VEXBA-589830 format. One record per atom (N, C-alpha, C, O, CB): x, y, z. Coordinates in steps of 0.05 Angstrom, whole numbers, plus 5000, padded with zeros to 4 digits. Glycine has a CB too. Layout:
! VEXBA-589830
XYZ...
//
This chain:
! VEXBA-589830
417456075001417455864980419455854961420855654956415155874965419556124949421756094925424756044935426555974920421856384907425056094963427656104972428455764971430455674960427856265004426555604984426555324984427355184959429155024957424055224992425555264937425755154911428755254898430155124883423155244893429155504909432355584893434155364912435655214900433756014899434055354938436755214949436554924938438654794932436955204985433754814935434554554923435754524898437054324893432554424921435254734881435954724851439454764858441154634845434255014829440054914875442954944881444254714891446354634880443455144899443154584912444354364922444554144902446654014900443054284945442154104885442453874863444753974842446153794834439353804846445154204835447654294823450154204832451854084819447754544824450254274860452954224871453453934872455753844870453254344898451053754877451653484876452553354850453953154848449553354885451753484832452053404804455153474795456553334781449853554785455753724808458653804798460353614816462353524805459454144803459953544843461753384858461653074845463652944842460953394891459152974838459952724827461152724797462252524786457552554829460752974786462652944756466252974768468052834760461653284728466353134785469253174799470152904808472452834800469253374824468752754823469452464831469852334812472052224811467752324844468252284792468452074766471252194752472852024746465352094741471752454747474052474738476952414752479052364739473752694732476852434776478752374791479652064796481851984802478152514813477351914792477951644797479351554772481051374774475451474806478751634747479651554723482251654719483751524704477951624703483051904732485452004721487951944741490252014738485152314717486951814757489151684779491651574765493851674764487751414796490851324753493151184742494651014755495950854742494651334734494851024785496550874801494950664814492750724825497951044821495850444815494250234823496350044842498550004833492950084796495649954863497449794882495149544891493049594903498750004909495949314885494349054891495348814899496948704883492948984872494848714920496048494934494348214920491948174922495648534970496048064907494947814895494647574912492547444913496647734874497147504929497147304942498847314971500947444974498047124925497747174988499447225014500046885021498146725020497447415043502146815026502246535037504346575066506146735067503746285010503546425085504946425108504946175118503046015115504046605125507146125132507645875148508845935178510946065181509645685130507645845196508045855224509845625234509045385230505445845239512145685246513845475261515345605286516545815284516145335241515245475307516545545332516645865337518645995343519545425332514345945334513846205344514846445325515446675333515146225371514946355297515646535276513646455260512946225258518346525264512446705242510946675220512646775196513347015194508246815224513246585177514646715153512546775130510746615126516946525143512846965118510847105101511447105072513947115070510547375109510347095050511247125021508447285014506247175017512046815003508847525006507047704999507447744969509747824963507147965016505647694947505747754917503947994914501847974926504647504898504448224901503448464899504148584871506448564861504348624921501948734858502848854834502549184838500349284845501048744809504849324833504749624837505149784814507249764801506749694855503749914808503350144782503050434797501250514812499950074760505150554791505050904795503551014776503450914754507751074793502251234782501251434770503451634757505751674767499551544788502451744735504151924713505452144737507752204733501652114685504252234758505252434776506952324795508652474804503352584789506752084804509051944818511351894806513551884818508351714827510951844777513351754760514952024759517452044762512451634729513152214753515052474748516152584772518352684768513552704734515352584795516652634821518952484824521052604827514952574844518752224822520852044821523652044803525851944808519651844815522752194781524352234760525452504764527252584750522952194735524352624781525652944791526952944818527553144829523253174795527352714826529152654851527252624879528252684901531652914855524852554877523052554903523252264907522552114888519652674900524252144929523651874937521251794945519851944960525151804954520351564937517351474943517751234963519351054960515351374914516351264981516150975008513350804999511050884999515451135050514050564992511650374992511650265024513550205039512050104965509250255027509050125057507249875058504949915051507750335078507749675064506549395071506149315100507749235116508349185059503549345101502249265131501648975136500948845116499349415136501848875154501048615160499848555186501048645206503148445156497548415188496248405216495448085215494347975197493248645218496147975240495547715246493547755267493847905286498047535254491347615261488847605284487547335283487747185264486447835279486147275307484247055312482047085291480747295290483147065342481546855274479146885255476846895274474947025264478846635231476346815295473946755310473147055323471147175318474446495334475147135339475147375355475847635342474947845352476847345377477247645322478347865308480248015326480848255320476148035298481347885350483547935365486447975348487547805335483747715384487148235352490048255337492248155354492748235377490748575329493547985343496147835359498647965348500447975365496447485354499148045326501648155316501448315296499548275280503347965310503048495292502948685267505748755256507748775270501548965276505748795231508848845224508549025196507248945176510848525218509849245196509849445178512949435165514949445178508949735192512849425141515149425128515249635104513749605085515749155120517149855105517749995085519849965065521849845071518050185093519550055044521150025020521450305008519350425003519849815000523750435003524250674984524950624961526450444956526150844991523750784944524650764914525751034908524451234914522150674891528451044895528951284888530451244861531451024855530351424910530751474844531751464819534551584822534851784836529851614797536751454810539651554811540251684784540951544765541751314817540151964782539952044755543152024742543552044718538652354755545151994759548051944747547851664730548651654706550551904773546851484741547151184735544551154717544350954703547250974765542851314716540451284706538751004714537150894698540851304678539150914739538050664752535950754771535550994772540350484768534350564787533050644808534250454826535850284820530150654806533150514850534150384876532050344896530550524904536350544889531850094904529850004920531449924948533249754947528149754905530650044972531950034996529649895013527249955009532950335005530349725031528049645050529349765080531449685092527549255050527649955086528050145108529049935132531249965142525250325114527349755140527949655162530449435165531449365186525549575170531149335139533649145143535849305126538049195127533148805130535749495115537749635105538349495075540049625062540149625127537249265062537849175042537349345018535049455017536948965042538949384998539149554973539449404949541349244946541249734973537449474932537849364906537649554886536149754888536049154900539449504863539049694838537949604813538849384806541549804831536249714799535049594776535749844752536250084756531449524782535649704729535849924705533650064698533950294689536649824679531449974702528350074697526750084720526949934739526749894678525050284716522650274739521050024739520549914761520550514734520349934720518549704717520149504731518849344744517849614687522749494731524149234745524149274768523749084783526849144739524749554781524349584814521649564818521449494841525249874828519349584807517049544813516349274816514949194834515649654796517649104796517548784796518648674816517848464826518648654774521048804827522548734850521248724875521848574893524648894852519148924875517648954901514648764897512848764913516949324909514548624877512748464872512148194887510048074887513048434848514548124899514747894915516447994943518848044943516347654898515148014960516448094987516747875009514647775016514548325001518347795018518547605041519447685067521547805069520147415035517947635089518747775117517847575134516647375127517548065124518547665163518047495180516447645203516447885204520547365187515147495218513647615249513947435267513147205264510247675250515247515290515847405314513047415328511947635332518147545329511947155336509547125343508847035376506947055392508546945323511446905377511346745402509746445401509546355378510046925423508546295422507446135422504246205412503146415418508046035445503146035399500546035390498845805394499745585387500446095364496445825404494745595411493545495376492745645359491845725436493645225374492245125349489345275341487545345357491744815353489345305315486345455311486845605286489045625274485445675339484345725278484145865255484446175254482946325267481945805246486446265239487546575243487146685215486446545195491146615254487746955214487147085192489747285188490447425207484347235194491047295164492747465157491947665141491147615118494547365147492147985151491248215137493248285126495448275138490048415150492948385098495448555086494148735068492048695054497948365070495948975069494949265055498049325044500149255054493349545081497549505020500349615009499549885003497349924993501849454982501150075007500350355000502750544993505050495000498950465024502250734982504550954983504351145005502251275009504551124957506651155020506451285047507051615039509351715037508851145070504551735037504551995032506252225053506952455047501652035031506552065078507352255101510152235097511452385113506452195132511552115082514452145081515252305052517352275039515951835085513252445045513852675020515652835031515952815055511252875009516852985018518253245027515953455034513953495020520253365003516653585056514853775066512953915049510553905052516053955078514354055030512654205012510754064994508954194984514354354996510853814990509053644977507353524994505553404982510353454965507053515021505353325033502353425037500453265040506653255059502053665036499353775034498053765009495653705009499254035041499353804985498053784959497553494954495453434943499653914936499353284962498753004953496452894970495352684963501352814956495853004989493452885003490852964993488852875005493352935031490553114974488453184961487953114931485753114920488453434964490353034920490252974892490252664888491652494899492853104878488452634872487952334868489952214851489851964849485252274856491852334839494052214828496152054847497951904838495352414814495652114871497052004894496151794911497351674928497352174909493751784902492451544921492951304910491551214892489351554924495251164923495950924913495850754938497450804956498550924897493750534940493450394964491550154954489550204941492350584989492249924962490349694958488749644982489849675004491749444949486449564981484349505002485949315019488049215012481449384990484549275044485249105064484448805055482048765052483949195090486248615051485348365043485748155063487848165075486548295020483947945071484547745089485347495078484347405057482447705106486747395089487947085077487846915103488847005124491547095064486846675103486446455123489146345124490746305106484246245115489146305151492146145164490645955182488846015197494646375185491645715179490845495202493845405215495645295203489045205187493845495242496145385257495545125269493345085279497045575280497344925268497044665284499844625292501444535276495844415267500444685317503244645330503944405330506344355331503444735357502144205328502543905332504343825303506343675303499043725336503443925283504943835261507243885250508043765231503943845245
//
């Protein structure tokens, strides 16, 4: 009987410690990615998308960037039928942010299109990623209701090998917006 009471006390203590640790991690992260709007227009088998997002890096991410570690921001888009939830098209677009110490500027590169932009401050580089325009070739689609799902996150798999494992478990590196769904009406007749 004593062993049961003791194990319950130990279990309650462990739960309290885990809850305290979880609370500390969520307030300490400091990084936040959020998608505020997605607009899309479909015409002739092509979906043109404009995504507005807000990106804020944690102190750990800003420090790593300042020490020469490039960071990759990944934007995922999924087009699906609203009624059946069938996925019709998917697009992933990656953007690399790097610090250039010789010029004291920040560089944002679109990894798919090779477009490179340079900014004098990190806040300007993040604001430059605040509005992203891209296209998805969908082919012919029947008229109807669709959804465009969007998510943006820091791609921790592209970190340098010595950092990959530590960043997976550190809340300072948990930069991801939740999936958001945006309605889209396709009417090929108009």
